[in-house]
Backbone bond lengths (Angstrom), bond angles and torsions (degrees), N, CA, C in turn:
res aa  C-N    CA-C-N  psi(-1)  N-CA   C-N-CA  omega(-1)  CA-C   N-CA-C  phi
1 M - - - 1.441 - - 1.526 108.19 -
2 M 1.321 116.78 131.05 1.460 121.04 179.93 1.522 109.14 -102.67
3 Y 1.308 115.18 145.02 1.450 122.02 178.40 1.519 108.75 -124.70
4 D 1.325 116.25 142.94 1.461 119.14 169.79 1.517 108.32 -66.58
5 Q 1.309 114.95 -39.53 1.461 122.71 174.76 1.517 106.75 -132.41
6 P 1.312 116.78 148.26 1.466 117.28 177.93 1.527 109.91 -64.26
7 P 1.327 116.98 151.33 1.466 118.87 178.33 1.521 110.20 -62.04
8 T 1.308 115.11 148.12 1.452 120.29 176.95 1.520 108.20 -70.56
9 P 1.323 117.56 124.61 1.462 118.09 179.53 1.528 110.64 -68.17
10 V 1.291 115.26 149.23 1.459 121.41 176.24 1.520 108.56 -126.84
11 Y 1.313 115.24 159.40 1.459 119.92 175.42 1.515 109.44 -84.50
12 V 1.311 114.73 138.03 1.455 122.46 175.92 1.526 107.73 -125.54
13 C 1.308 114.89 161.87 1.455 120.25 178.82 1.524 107.68 -137.62
14 D 1.319 115.64 96.58 1.460 120.25 -178.50 1.520 112.41 -70.04
15 D 1.334 116.84 -21.45 1.461 122.28 -177.07 1.525 111.81 -100.20
16 C 1.327 116.77 22.00 1.465 121.14 -178.40 1.518 110.70 -110.80
17 R 1.314 114.51 156.45 1.465 121.28 176.72 1.534 109.22 -76.49
18 P 1.337 118.08 162.47 1.469 120.91 -177.28 1.532 114.30 -54.16
19 A 1.319 118.88 -40.07 1.471 120.05 -179.71 1.524 111.18 -66.42
20 E 1.311 117.55 -35.27 1.462 120.70 177.30 1.526 110.42 -68.43
21 V 1.335 116.22 -42.46 1.463 121.43 179.27 1.527 109.60 -62.63
22 R 1.319 116.68 -46.23 1.476 120.78 -179.49 1.524 110.60 -61.98
23 T 1.330 117.56 -40.87 1.462 121.28 179.41 1.524 109.85 -64.76
24 L 1.308 117.01 -43.52 1.463 121.81 177.88 1.532 110.26 -58.75
25 E 1.312 117.59 -46.33 1.462 121.35 178.12 1.523 111.39 -63.03
26 F 1.321 116.31 -44.33 1.461 122.29 -179.82 1.527 110.65 -55.48
27 L 1.318 116.50 -48.51 1.464 121.06 -177.90 1.528 111.39 -65.70
28 Q 1.316 117.05 -43.39 1.461 120.17 -179.30 1.527 111.56 -68.30
29 D 1.320 116.92 -36.81 1.466 120.40 177.61 1.525 111.53 -60.43
30 R 1.321 116.85 -22.25 1.461 121.86 -178.58 1.530 112.93 -104.85
31 G 1.322 116.38 9.04 1.458 119.78 170.44 1.512 117.23 100.82
32 I 1.319 118.63 3.05 1.462 119.79 172.92 1.523 106.03 -89.41
33 T 1.327 116.19 107.48 1.462 119.97 -169.90 1.523 114.10 -127.34
34 D 1.307 118.57 -1.69 1.463 119.79 177.82 1.531 109.21 -77.94
35 K 1.311 116.89 133.12 1.467 122.25 -176.79 1.521 111.90 -57.58
36 N 1.321 117.67 -43.55 1.465 119.87 -178.66 1.526 111.36 -69.72
37 A 1.322 117.74 -38.34 1.470 120.40 177.69 1.525 109.95 -63.21
38 L 1.326 116.46 -46.25 1.468 120.48 177.71 1.521 110.91 -60.01
39 S 1.323 116.14 -42.81 1.471 121.12 -179.17 1.521 111.25 -62.19
40 V 1.321 116.96 -40.40 1.466 120.92 -179.74 1.524 110.85 -67.37
41 I 1.316 117.45 -43.76 1.462 119.82 179.74 1.527 109.71 -64.02
42 L 1.316 117.12 -46.43 1.463 120.09 178.33 1.525 111.58 -62.13
43 G 1.332 116.96 -42.61 1.460 120.93 179.81 1.514 112.96 -62.35
44 N 1.329 115.99 -37.89 1.459 119.74 178.15 1.515 111.68 -70.16
45 I 1.316 117.43 -39.94 1.466 119.59 177.10 1.529 110.08 -64.48
46 K 1.322 116.59 -40.55 1.468 119.20 177.68 1.530 110.40 -60.05
47 Q 1.327 117.85 -42.97 1.463 121.06 179.06 1.526 111.17 -64.43
48 E 1.320 116.40 -39.86 1.464 120.04 -176.41 1.526 112.69 -71.65
49 S 1.338 117.04 -45.14 1.468 118.92 -169.75 1.521 115.00 -140.52
50 N 1.322 117.41 -4.27 1.465 121.32 -172.13 1.529 110.59 53.66
51 F 1.332 115.53 32.40 1.459 123.99 178.73 1.532 112.82 63.65
52 Q 1.325 116.66 23.34 1.463 122.13 175.07 1.528 107.81 -94.19
53 T 1.309 117.11 108.52 1.463 120.18 -173.64 1.529 113.68 -76.30
54 T 1.315 118.24 -15.08 1.470 119.84 -178.62 1.524 112.33 -105.13
55 V 1.323 116.93 13.39 1.455 120.27 -175.42 1.532 111.30 -81.77
56 C 1.311 113.35 134.61 1.455 121.82 173.51 1.533 106.57 -100.58
57 E 1.315 117.15 147.93 1.466 120.16 -177.86 1.519 110.67 -49.40
58 G 1.308 115.48 130.73 1.451 122.10 -176.00 1.517 112.05 107.87
59 G 1.339 116.35 -17.08 1.457 119.68 172.87 1.509 117.12 111.04
60 A 1.324 118.58 -10.79 1.464 119.52 -179.40 1.527 110.01 -71.94
61 L 1.330 116.22 135.02 1.463 121.53 178.34 1.524 108.60 -89.96
62 T 1.319 115.14 83.01 1.462 121.27 -170.57 1.516 114.49 -97.45
63 G 1.315 117.54 -24.77 1.456 120.55 -169.00 1.515 109.89 81.67
64 Y 1.301 115.75 164.03 1.464 121.82 -173.91 1.527 112.77 -57.82
65 N 1.319 117.50 -48.51 1.467 120.72 -172.73 1.519 114.15 -68.39
66 N 1.323 118.41 -17.74 1.460 120.58 -178.38 1.522 113.77 -110.49
67 C 1.306 116.68 10.57 1.463 121.10 176.77 1.523 107.07 -100.01
68 H 1.340 116.42 107.18 1.460 120.01 -171.76 1.516 114.66 -109.29
69 S 1.327 117.78 -2.40 1.464 119.35 176.30 1.518 109.57 -155.68
70 G 1.302 115.66 151.87 1.458 120.64 -179.26 1.510 111.58 78.36
71 G 1.312 115.49 -165.87 1.455 121.24 -178.00 1.507 112.54 -81.77
72 F 1.332 115.08 163.05 1.454 120.99 178.43 1.518 110.35 -139.71
73 G 1.317 115.29 142.45 1.445 122.05 165.98 1.510 116.13 83.06
74 L 1.302 113.64 -163.10 1.454 124.05 -171.86 1.521 113.21 -50.21
75 I 1.321 116.94 -46.75 1.466 118.51 -179.91 1.525 111.82 -116.23
76 Q 1.321 115.78 19.11 1.462 120.94 177.05 1.528 111.74 54.78
77 W 1.344 114.98 59.65 1.455 119.80 176.11 1.519 107.95 -60.43
78 T 1.313 116.39 120.34 1.456 120.83 -169.88 1.526 113.51 -111.03
79 T 1.320 117.58 -48.97 1.463 118.07 -177.31 1.527 109.07 -64.74
80 Q 1.313 116.06 152.10 1.460 120.32 -177.48 1.524 111.33 -58.63
81 S 1.329 117.21 -39.12 1.467 119.20 -178.07 1.537 111.75 -67.30
82 R 1.311 117.29 -36.92 1.472 119.59 179.04 1.526 110.50 -74.27
83 Y 1.314 116.54 -40.09 1.462 121.78 178.29 1.531 109.94 -63.11
84 D 1.335 116.89 -49.88 1.461 121.43 177.81 1.525 111.02 -64.48
85 G 1.338 116.11 -33.63 1.459 120.36 179.27 1.517 112.29 -61.40
86 L 1.323 116.75 -37.78 1.464 121.03 177.28 1.523 109.77 -59.96
87 W 1.324 116.36 -48.23 1.461 120.65 -179.60 1.528 110.97 -62.10
88 S 1.304 115.72 -48.12 1.460 121.13 -178.59 1.527 111.39 -61.39
89 F 1.329 116.75 -44.76 1.453 121.42 179.57 1.520 110.85 -59.07
90 C 1.323 116.38 -47.45 1.465 119.55 -178.14 1.524 111.97 -68.01
91 Q 1.313 117.66 -32.90 1.462 119.75 176.22 1.528 110.63 -65.50
92 K 1.316 117.04 -42.79 1.470 122.00 -178.22 1.517 112.41 -73.82
93 N 1.319 117.71 -26.22 1.463 121.44 -172.28 1.522 113.91 -115.13
94 A 1.315 116.40 17.54 1.462 122.16 174.53 1.530 112.51 52.04
95 C 1.321 115.33 51.31 1.460 118.67 175.46 1.529 109.55 -126.60
96 D 1.301 114.95 159.52 1.455 121.86 179.88 1.525 108.34 -84.83
97 V 1.308 116.56 120.78 1.461 122.81 -177.37 1.521 112.56 -59.97
98 N 1.329 117.91 -23.58 1.464 122.53 -179.34 1.529 113.48 -95.25
99 S 1.322 117.39 -2.37 1.461 120.22 -174.35 1.524 112.34 -90.92
100 L 1.314 115.00 156.15 1.458 120.51 176.98 1.522 110.65 -61.86
101 D 1.323 117.28 -48.81 1.460 118.56 -178.15 1.521 112.16 -63.86
102 G 1.322 118.22 -40.18 1.462 120.25 177.34 1.517 111.46 -60.83
103 Q 1.320 117.06 -44.06 1.463 120.47 -178.91 1.521 111.81 -71.87
104 L 1.332 118.15 -36.43 1.469 119.51 175.56 1.522 110.54 -64.21
105 R 1.313 117.56 -42.31 1.461 120.65 178.52 1.524 110.63 -62.00
106 Y 1.332 116.96 -43.61 1.466 119.52 178.13 1.518 110.70 -64.03
107 M 1.318 117.10 -46.57 1.462 120.94 179.35 1.521 109.76 -54.22
108 W 1.325 117.09 -47.41 1.466 121.47 -177.44 1.528 111.44 -61.64
109 N 1.312 117.02 -36.63 1.460 121.65 -175.89 1.524 114.36 -89.36
110 E 1.303 116.50 -12.97 1.462 120.41 -178.23 1.530 110.72 -69.25
111 N 1.326 116.93 141.97 1.468 121.87 -177.25 1.521 113.25 -53.17
112 Q 1.329 117.78 -42.24 1.458 121.08 -176.11 1.530 111.03 -61.34
113 F 1.323 117.22 -41.00 1.463 119.87 179.16 1.522 110.08 -77.35
114 Q 1.324 116.61 -41.76 1.461 120.62 179.26 1.526 111.59 -53.76
115 S 1.317 116.44 -39.71 1.471 119.39 -178.13 1.522 112.22 -67.19
116 Q 1.324 117.82 -20.73 1.458 121.47 -178.03 1.534 113.45 -102.17
117 I 1.316 118.17 -7.92 1.465 120.51 -178.17 1.529 111.77 -55.70
118 P 1.338 119.92 -46.51 1.472 117.67 179.02 1.529 112.34 -58.32
119 N 1.309 117.25 -35.48 1.468 120.60 178.10 1.521 111.21 -68.82
120 F 1.338 116.87 -42.99 1.458 120.22 179.39 1.530 111.74 -69.33
121 K 1.327 117.42 -22.35 1.467 120.63 177.51 1.531 112.28 -85.38
122 T 1.319 116.76 -6.82 1.460 120.90 175.14 1.523 108.39 -72.27
123 H 1.320 116.16 141.86 1.466 120.39 -176.71 1.526 112.34 -102.43
124 N 1.326 113.60 156.42 1.468 123.83 169.73 1.524 114.84 66.83
125 L 1.313 116.86 35.40 1.456 120.43 173.11 1.532 108.56 -102.18
126 T 1.305 115.66 164.08 1.461 120.62 179.62 1.528 110.76 -79.53
127 I 1.300 115.40 162.35 1.457 119.86 174.39 1.524 110.14 -58.18
128 E 1.314 116.68 -41.63 1.467 119.69 -179.94 1.526 111.39 -60.22
129 R 1.332 117.22 -38.59 1.470 120.14 179.64 1.519 110.33 -68.69
130 Y 1.321 117.88 -44.29 1.468 119.84 177.75 1.534 110.88 -64.15
131 M 1.321 117.15 -31.99 1.472 119.51 176.39 1.524 110.90 -61.35
132 Q 1.324 116.82 -32.75 1.470 119.83 177.12 1.530 111.17 -64.33
133 F 1.327 117.45 -29.86 1.466 121.02 177.16 1.529 111.20 -79.20
134 A 1.311 116.40 -26.17 1.465 120.07 -179.09 1.529 111.41 -70.90
135 Y 1.317 117.04 -31.08 1.465 118.29 -176.92 1.535 112.82 -62.11
136 P 1.345 120.15 -48.85 1.472 118.24 178.51 1.531 113.10 -63.18
137 W 1.320 116.36 -27.50 1.460 120.60 177.04 1.517 110.74 -69.37
138 L 1.344 117.45 -46.04 1.456 121.27 -173.48 1.519 114.57 -103.74
139 G 1.328 116.77 -33.35 1.461 120.15 -178.31 1.515 112.45 60.58
140 W 1.323 116.50 45.78 1.455 119.74 -175.80 1.525 112.66 -62.77
141 G 1.308 114.59 148.34 1.451 121.10 175.06 1.516 111.14 -91.43
142 I 1.324 116.10 -33.77 1.458 121.96 179.61 1.520 107.63 -122.47
143 H 1.321 115.16 125.33 1.461 118.97 -179.93 1.521 111.03 -66.08
144 G 1.314 116.72 -42.40 1.463 120.23 178.11 1.520 112.50 58.68
145 N 1.317 115.79 -142.07 1.460 122.34 -176.19 1.527 113.80 -95.92
146 R 1.322 117.68 19.03 1.468 120.39 -175.82 1.517 113.46 -51.66
147 T 1.320 116.10 -49.36 1.465 119.85 -176.93 1.521 110.42 -69.10
148 T 1.317 117.38 -39.75 1.471 120.35 176.43 1.520 109.98 -59.86
149 Y 1.327 117.18 -45.21 1.460 120.68 178.45 1.530 110.58 -62.14
150 A 1.329 116.94 -40.82 1.474 120.23 179.17 1.525 110.36 -60.11
151 Y 1.326 117.01 -44.99 1.468 119.32 178.10 1.531 111.80 -65.62
152 N 1.331 117.15 -33.80 1.465 119.94 176.04 1.529 110.91 -63.37
153 Y 1.337 116.17 -43.91 1.469 119.09 176.90 1.523 110.77 -65.05
154 Q 1.313 116.88 -39.38 1.460 120.05 179.42 1.532 110.38 -55.47
155 S 1.323 116.92 -39.42 1.461 119.84 -179.07 1.536 112.23 -77.29
156 K 1.344 117.99 -21.17 1.467 121.55 -177.82 1.520 113.78 -91.98
157 L 1.328 117.91 -23.11 1.463 120.11 -177.01 1.523 109.79 -78.57
158 K 1.309 115.32 129.57 1.471 122.16 -179.38 1.516 109.32 -127.42
159 L 1.321 115.98 143.02 1.461 120.12 177.53 1.521 110.52 -71.67
160 D 1.314 115.65 136.42 1.458 122.95 174.63 1.523 106.40 -112.59
161 Y 1.325 115.91 111.12 1.457 120.97 -177.06 1.525 112.60 -84.09
162 H 1.317 117.27 -1.28 1.455 122.03 178.38 1.522 110.23 -107.63
163 A 1.309 115.85 23.35 1.460 121.01 -173.68 1.519 112.68 -62.05
164 G 1.313 117.85 -30.62 1.450 120.40 -179.87 1.512 112.12 -61.46
165 S 1.320 116.89 -24.22 1.457 120.41 179.40 1.515 111.60 -103.05
166 R 1.336 115.69 9.96 1.465 120.89 -179.53 1.517 109.80 -60.24
167 Q 1.320 116.93 132.37 1.446 121.09 176.47 1.511 108.86 -82.63
168 S 1.300 114.81 153.47 1.456 119.39 178.21 1.515 109.75 -63.06
169 P 1.324 116.86 144.45 1.464 119.93 179.88 1.521 111.32 -71.47
170 T 1.309 114.87 160.96 1.455 119.38 174.61 1.518 108.55 -80.10
171 T 1.299 116.39 170.03 1.451 120.05 179.25 1.514 110.24 -67.99
172 M 1.302 116.25 162.21 1.456 121.60 -177.20 1.526 111.72 -64.56
173 D 1.340 117.14 -23.80 1.463 118.45 -178.73 1.530 112.14 -93.42
174 G 1.335 116.46 9.73 1.452 119.92 175.62 1.515 114.30 93.13
175 G 1.346 118.43 -2.52 1.451 121.01 177.83 1.519 111.30 -67.22
176 Q 1.293 117.07 174.06 1.455 120.30 -175.58 1.515 114.08 -97.05
177 S 1.314 119.48 -8.56 1.458 118.76 179.04 1.519 110.16 -74.38
178 S 1.288 115.77 150.73 1.458 121.87 -175.52 1.511 111.43 -81.84
179 I 1.313 116.86 135.27 1.466 121.66 173.18 1.517 108.76 -59.68
180 R 1.317 116.90 -41.58 1.456 120.89 -177.41 1.519 111.25 -65.13
181 D 1.329 118.32 -28.29 1.446 119.95 179.21 1.524 111.16 -70.25
182 T 1.322 117.44 -32.55 1.449 121.23 -176.61 1.515 113.61 -102.61
183 F 1.300 117.38 -7.60 1.463 121.65 -175.72 1.515 109.68 -78.31
184 N 1.291 117.50 134.05 1.448 123.39 -179.12 1.526 108.76 -110.68
185 P 1.338 118.42 88.83 1.463 119.22 -177.03 1.513 111.29 -68.23
186 C 1.304 115.00 148.52 1.470 120.17 179.21 1.496 109.85 -102.08
């Protein structure tokens, strides 16, 4: 295959679960391409929910409708306005409030994340610097293992120089249809 320009390399994570891989692709598809920025975002999501989209604060996998206190979902949306915003966003945009893609789309469009996108799109900063951008996005009460997780992702993410020929991923449930074919980006 000939290219006018070589494909833009992307980071891949062969040692990651499907939700982590999908999140990594989602972020890169939208222009967040620095390894440390990606690592920090992934590390924070791991700390918040371990990529469990139906988790209610405390660890119960309740789904949106049965989570009545504390945070919910991918980034543990806690305040009433953020929690209600997830529901409202998915209602307006035909997405499942409990799904990874629905929550990633909401996260991307939410004001708190939007305000930090230019920072996350900045290149060549340290993990510690990107962590400073993560706080206004999440407003965590407990730092926990966020930074440790970020460094773990940093060591697992590898550049794929054949990304231009990357095939679309399969669905999260193992089917053969492409997530990208059915995904409605905002």
